[in-house]
C-alpha positions in Angstrom: 0.0 0.0 0.0 1.0 3.6 -0.6 2.7 5.5 2.3 0.8 8.6 1.1 -2.7 9.1 -0.2 -3.1 10.5 -3.7 -3.6 14.3 -3.2 -6.8 15.8 -4.6 -6.2 19.5 -3.6 -3.3 21.8 -2.8 -3.7 21.4 0.9 -3.1 17.6 0.6 -0.2 18.3 -1.8 1.4 20.5 0.9 0.9 17.9 3.5 2.5 15.1 1.4 5.4 17.4 0.5 6.0 18.8 3.9 9.3 20.6 4.2 12.2 18.4 5.4 13.9 21.4 7.1 11.2 23.8 8.2 12.1 27.4 9.1 13.5 27.9 12.6 11.8 30.2 15.1 13.8 32.8 17.1 14.3 30.5 20.1 15.5 27.5 18.0 17.9 29.7 16.1 19.4 31.2 19.3 19.9 27.8 21.0 21.2 26.1 17.8 23.7 29.0 17.2 24.8 28.7 20.8 26.1 25.1 20.1 28.6 26.3 17.5 32.3 26.2 18.7 33.2 29.0 16.2 36.2 27.0 15.1 39.3 28.7 13.8 40.1 27.6 10.2 36.7 25.9 10.4 36.3 22.6 8.4 32.7 23.6 7.5 34.0 26.6 5.6 36.5 24.5 3.8 33.7 22.1 2.8 31.5 25.0 1.4 31.9 25.5 -2.4 31.0 29.2 -1.9 33.4 29.8 1.1 30.8 31.3 3.4 32.3 32.4 6.7 30.0 30.0 8.6 31.3 30.6 12.2 30.9 34.3 11.6 27.3 34.3 10.4 26.3 31.8 13.2 27.9 34.1 15.8 26.0 37.0 14.3 22.7 35.1 14.7 23.6 34.4 18.3 24.3 38.1 18.9 21.0 39.0 17.3 22.7 40.7 14.4 20.5 39.1 11.8 21.1 41.8 9.1 24.9 41.3 9.5 24.5 37.5 9.4 22.5 37.7 6.1 25.2 40.1 4.7 27.9 37.6 5.5 26.0 34.8 3.7 25.1 36.8 0.6 28.6 38.3 0.2 29.7 34.8 -0.5 26.6 33.2 -2.0 23.9 35.1 -3.8 21.6 32.0 -3.5 22.0 32.0 0.2 18.4 31.2 1.1 17.9 28.6 -1.6 21.2 26.9 -0.7 20.3 26.8 2.9 17.4 24.5 2.0 18.6 22.5 -1.0 22.3 22.1 -0.5 23.4 18.5 0.5 24.6 19.9 3.8 24.9 16.3 5.1 28.0 15.8 2.9 29.2 19.4 2.8 29.3 21.9 5.7 27.4 19.8 8.3 29.2 16.7 7.2 32.5 18.5 8.1 31.3 19.8 11.4 33.7 18.9 14.3 30.7 17.7 16.4 30.6 14.6 14.2 33.9 13.5 15.7 32.4 13.6 19.2 29.2 11.7 18.4 27.3 14.9 18.8 24.7 16.1 16.3 26.3 18.6 13.9 25.2 22.2 13.9 22.2 22.7 11.6 24.0 25.1 9.4 21.6 24.9 6.5 18.6 25.8 8.7 20.5 28.7 10.4 21.4 30.0 7.0 17.8 29.9 5.9 16.7 31.6 9.1 19.1 34.6 8.6 18.4 35.1 4.9 14.6 34.6 5.3 14.6 37.4 7.9 16.5 39.7 5.5 14.1 38.9 2.6 10.9 39.4 4.7 12.2 42.7 6.0 13.5 43.7 2.6 16.8 44.6 4.2 19.1 46.7 2.0 22.4 44.8 1.9 24.0 45.9 -1.4 24.1 48.9 -3.6 25.1 48.6 -7.3 28.1 50.7 -8.3 27.8 53.7 -10.6 27.6 52.7 -14.2 30.9 52.1 -15.8 29.5 52.4 -19.3 29.9 48.7 -20.2 27.2 46.0 -20.8 27.2 42.3 -20.3 24.7 39.8 -21.6 23.9 36.7 -19.5 22.2 33.7 -21.2 20.2 31.8 -18.6 18.6 33.0 -15.4 19.7 30.0 -13.3 21.9 30.1 -10.2 25.1 30.7 -12.3 23.5 33.5 -14.5 21.9 35.4 -11.7 24.9 35.2 -9.4 27.1 36.5 -12.3 24.6 39.4 -12.7 24.7 40.3 -9.0 28.4 40.4 -8.9 28.7 42.4 -12.2 26.3 45.0 -10.9 28.6 45.6 -7.9 31.2 46.7 -10.4 28.9 49.0 -12.3 28.1 46.9 -15.4 24.7 47.0 -17.0 23.4 43.5 -17.2 20.6 41.9 -19.3 19.7 38.3 -18.6 18.0 36.4 -21.4 15.8 33.6 -20.1 13.9 31.0 -22.2 11.3 30.3 -19.6 8.8 32.7 -17.9 10.3 32.5 -14.4 13.8 32.8 -12.9 16.3 30.5 -11.1 16.6 27.6 -13.5 16.7 24.1 -11.8 16.3 25.8 -8.4 12.7 26.3 -9.4 12.1 23.6 -12.0 14.3 20.8 -10.6 14.5 20.9 -6.8 12.1 18.6 -5.0 9.1 20.4 -3.4 9.8 18.9 0.0 13.2 20.7 0.0 11.9 24.2 -0.9 8.7 25.7 -2.1 8.3 27.7 -5.3 7.2 30.7 -3.2 10.5 30.7 -1.3 12.5 30.5 -4.4 10.7 33.3 -6.2 10.8 35.6 -3.1 14.6 35.3 -3.1 14.8 36.0 -6.8 12.7 39.1 -6.4 14.8 40.2 -3.5 18.0 39.9 -5.5 16.6 41.7 -8.5 15.5 44.6 -6.2 18.9 44.7 -4.5 21.0 44.6 -7.7 18.7 46.0 -10.3 19.6 43.7 -13.2 17.2 43.2 -16.1 15.7 39.8 -17.0 14.1 39.3 -20.4 11.7 36.3 -20.0 10.5 34.1 -22.8 13.6 35.2 -24.7 15.5 32.1 -25.7 18.9 32.5 -27.5 19.1 29.7 -30.0 20.5 30.9 -33.3 23.9 32.0 -34.6 22.3 35.3 -35.7 21.1 36.0 -32.2 24.5 35.3 -30.8 26.2 37.6 -33.3 23.7 40.3 -32.4 24.6 39.9 -28.7 28.3 40.0 -29.5 27.9 43.3 -31.3 25.8 44.9 -28.5 27.6 43.7 -25.4 31.1 43.8 -24.1 31.0 40.3 -22.8 28.6 37.3 -22.6 28.1 34.8 -19.9 26.8 31.3 -20.7 24.7 29.9 -17.9 22.7 27.6 -20.2 22.6 24.5 -18.0 21.9 21.1 -19.5 19.3 19.9 -22.0 16.5 17.3 -21.9 16.8 13.8 -20.4 19.3 11.7 -22.4 17.9 8.9 -24.5 19.0 5.3 -23.7 17.8 4.2 -27.2 15.6 1.3 -26.3 12.5 0.1 -28.1 9.4 1.7 -26.7 11.1 4.8 -25.3 8.7 7.1 -27.3 5.5 5.6 -25.8 3.1 7.5 -23.7 3.8 7.5 -19.9 7.6 7.1 -20.5 9.0 10.4 -19.3 12.4 11.9 -18.4 13.0 12.6 -14.8 13.9 16.2 -15.3 10.7 16.9 -17.2 8.7 14.9 -14.6 10.1 16.9 -11.7 9.4 20.2 -13.4 5.8 19.2 -13.9 5.5 18.2 -10.2 7.0 21.6 -9.2 4.7 23.7 -11.4 1.4 21.8 -11.3 1.5 18.7 -9.0 -2.2 18.0 -9.2 -1.9 17.5 -13.0 0.6 14.7 -12.5 -0.9 11.2 -12.8 1.5 8.5 -11.5 -0.8 5.5 -11.6 -0.5 2.6 -9.2 3.0 1.3 -10.1 6.0 3.3 -11.2 9.5 2.2 -12.3 12.3 4.7 -12.2 15.5 3.9 -14.1 18.7 5.4 -12.6 20.9 5.7 -9.6 21.6 9.4 -9.2 20.1 12.1 -7.0 17.5 13.0 -9.7 16.3 9.4 -9.7 15.8 9.6 -5.9 13.8 12.8 -6.2 11.6 11.5 -9.0 10.9 8.2 -7.1 10.2 10.0 -3.8 7.8 12.4 -5.5 5.9 9.5 -7.1 5.4 7.9 -3.7 4.3 11.3 -2.3 1.8 11.6 -5.1 0.1 8.4 -4.1 1.7 5.6 -6.2 1.1 2.3 -4.5 4.5 0.8 -5.6 7.6 2.7 -6.7 10.6 0.7 -7.9 14.0 2.2 -8.3 15.9 0.1 -10.8 19.7 0.4 -11.1 22.1 -1.6 -13.3 24.8 -1.9 -10.6 24.7 -2.6 -6.8 23.6 -0.1 -4.1 27.2 0.9 -3.3 27.9 2.0 -6.9 25.0 4.5 -7.0 26.0 8.1 -7.5 23.2 9.3 -5.3 24.0 10.5 -1.8 23.1 7.9 0.9 20.7 10.4 2.6 18.9 10.9 -0.6 18.3 7.2 -1.0 17.2 7.0 2.6 14.6 9.8 1.9 13.2 7.7 -0.9 13.1 4.5 1.2 11.4 6.3 4.0 8.4 7.0 1.8 8.2 3.4 0.5 10.4 3.4 -2.6 11.9 0.0 -3.3 15.5 -0.3 -4.5 16.1 -3.1 -7.1 19.7 -3.5 -8.0 21.8 -5.2 -10.7 19.0 -4.8 -13.3 19.5 -3.6 -16.9 16.5 -2.6 -19.0 16.4 -4.4 -22.4 13.2 -2.9 -23.8 10.0 -1.1 -22.8 6.8 -3.0 -23.2 3.5 -1.8 -24.6 1.9 -0.6 -27.8 1.1 3.1 -27.6 1.3 3.4 -23.8 4.0 1.9 -21.4 2.9 -1.3 -19.9 6.2 -2.6 -18.4 9.9 -3.1 -18.7 11.9 -6.2 -19.8 14.9 -6.5 -17.5 18.0 -8.7 -17.4 19.9 -9.3 -14.2 23.5 -8.1 -14.2 26.9 -8.9 -12.8 30.0 -6.6 -12.7 32.8 -7.8 -14.8 36.0 -5.7 -15.3 34.1 -2.8 -13.9 31.2 -3.1 -16.4 27.7 -4.2 -15.8 27.0 -7.3 -18.0 23.8 -9.3 -18.4 23.5 -12.7 -16.9 22.3 -15.2 -19.6 18.7 -16.5 -19.2 17.9 -14.1 -16.3 15.4 -11.9 -18.2 12.0 -11.1 -16.8 9.2 -8.6 -17.3 7.9 -6.1 -14.8 4.7 -4.2 -15.3 4.2 -0.5 -14.6 1.8 2.4 -15.3 4.6 5.0 -15.5 8.2 4.8 -16.5 10.7 7.5 -15.5 14.1 7.7 -17.1 16.7 9.3 -14.8 19.5 8.7 -17.2 21.2 12.1 -17.2 20.7 15.2 -19.4 22.0 16.0 -22.8 24.8 18.5 -23.1 24.3 21.7 -25.1 26.8 20.9 -27.9 24.4 21.8 -30.7 24.1 25.3 -29.2 27.9 25.7 -28.6 28.6 24.8 -32.3 26.9 28.2 -33.2 29.6 30.2 -31.3 32.8 30.7 -33.2 36.0 29.3 -31.7 34.1 27.7 -28.8 35.6 24.5 -27.4 34.2 21.7 -25.3 35.5 18.4 -24.0 34.6 14.8 -24.9 31.7 14.9 -22.3 30.2 18.1 -23.9 31.3 20.4 -21.1 32.4 23.9 -22.1 36.2 24.3 -21.8 37.1 27.2 -19.5 40.0 28.7 -17.7 39.4 27.5 -14.1 40.2 30.8 -12.5 38.6 33.4 -14.8 35.9 31.1 -16.3 36.8 32.4 -19.7 36.1 30.2 -22.7 38.2 29.6 -25.8 36.3 32.5 -27.4 37.6 35.4 -25.2 34.3 37.3 -25.3 32.4 34.4 -23.6 32.6 33.1 -20.0 30.7 30.2 -18.6 29.7 28.5 -15.4 27.1 26.1 -13.9 26.1 22.7 -15.3 27.1 23.6 -18.9 30.7 23.9 -17.7 30.8 21.4 -14.8 28.6 18.7 -16.3 26.1 18.8 -13.5 26.6 19.7 -9.9 24.8 21.5 -7.0 23.1 24.9 -6.9 25.9 26.1 -4.7 28.5 25.2 -7.2 26.7 27.1 -10.0 26.3 30.1 -7.8 30.0 30.1 -6.9 31.0 29.7 -10.5 28.8 32.5 -11.7 30.3 34.9 -9.2 33.8 33.8 -10.2 33.0 34.4 -13.8 31.8 37.9 -13.1 35.2 38.6 -11.5 36.9 37.2 -14.6 34.8 39.4 -16.8 35.7 42.5 -14.8 39.4 41.7 -15.0 39.1 41.0 -18.8 37.2 44.2 -19.6 39.6 46.3 -17.5 
């Protein structure tokens, strides 16, 4: 039986997708901040991709200096509120907390970060003022964490910034790809509105940049261009039946859940193919939408999964079943998915190989492919002198984030191949500094 009933209204959706890390109240924040040892050369800071001075912002919370705490966070990470909720803190800052070595619960750094930044957003605290215009303009393609972070940093140096976004809302996968039980759409959009008011950059929505002509026009109108284009649709695994109804990509499925959860029909039985964090989110969301059985099928064993252990535990806790050493051979059905034909696997010389005569069929109402996302090579081919590696990642200078075409800089998933929101935010900020150096 399903762990969650199928939701029929928004109130039931909210209950099924209750926040994993709810906002602290004032007393909780005070007592939790009191537990921090304020370490010198703190390991939590070293584990943070955006180098937030964590002991300082926690001390500021404890001293009731909430505006100062938010400023400390945002000076390092412009997605401070989002990252406080969606970062894998269990393996980053909280995973590095010295309390772990004493069998004491680590400081809840993520929730404290959310507390301080939420206070700043709700009070509309003025933390930054853009510099006087320096007469130069930068185009940013993509309003995701990398693009918006790049824009914020550029505004502090006096650049005019126009962000070109294909969709009708900002923040990229923060909005479209982060599970609803980690952060709500309202929280994300409130931080985006706060940043736009703080830094006064311009976002052109429903404005995809797709053609060589559009790129040439940007090159003529702007002094530099930042590529925060992310990744594409779910990668095909080229199996028979992949184009049938009710066979969907995990990224596309999660986006639909985020934007209109009541429109998503999961049926009674779901199979999710994959072993990464996206697969865990998709499987967990199916269970929370009322599927009676959710099977997570992975071609290797549990230890080989790329997903974080805590993400797999989240899925298991809502009833998801992990089936390992299974390789899909074909998808069954005529026009609509009816099941998957699997073969059991064994690992030989590091590769998953099918075991002869071990095939079997498993029925399902919905099949979700969490098989990675396509790289944006087709788009990159339209930029002169642009280089990318064998995996389709944009080649950049690691310090300046400058590409092989000197007018272009890049960050986020298009350059790193797929990482966390905090990585994209840090890379966008670093690219802005590279652009500033290049143009001066």
